[in-house]
N, C-alpha and C positions, 0 to 999 in steps of 0.2 A: 283381925285377920279381915283380908280384903277379899273378894269374889274378883272375877274375871272382869265385871262392869266396872269396877273401882269402887263401889261401895262398900262399907264396913258390914259386915254380916255380924250385928251385934246382939244382945239376949233377946230381941223380937225373933229373928230367925230362928234360934233354938228353941224358943217356946212354941213357936208353930209345930216344929220338929216333933217336939215332946207331946204335943195335943194331937197330932197325928198319929202318933205312935200309942199313945193310949186309947184312941178311938177306935183302930184296927186289933188291938188287944182284946177291947170290949167286943166287938164285933165278934171276933174268932172263940170267944169264952160264949157267948150267946149261942153260936152255930153248935159248938161243940158239947154243948148242954142239950140242946135239942137233940141231938143226935144219939146221946146217952138215955135220953127219957124215950127215945123211941125203940129201944131194945127189947125184945120180949124174950122172957124166959123159957125154956123148952118145957114142953108138957111133961109131967112128972111120967106118966106111963112111957113114954119114949126114951126118957132118963134112964129109968131103971131097966127096962129092955136091953140097951145099949152095955149098961153097967153089967147085967147078968151075963149077957154073952160074952164080954170081954172076960170075966171071971173063969167063965167055963172053959175058954181057951187056955186060960193061965194054969188052969187045973190040968187039963190035957198035956200041955208041953211040958 
């Protein structure tokens, strides 16, 4: 295959693209991992209060 400049786009061009894709995938994986590690679980008391109130509304209806 020839690119517009007339040079052949051989395996080296494809290799560079694969490297760039692998690098960007790795960066995204690290960012997502850090974001997930930053998530905090809700306090147990708050969690139980919301569940108890939801059950009360369910029983009333």
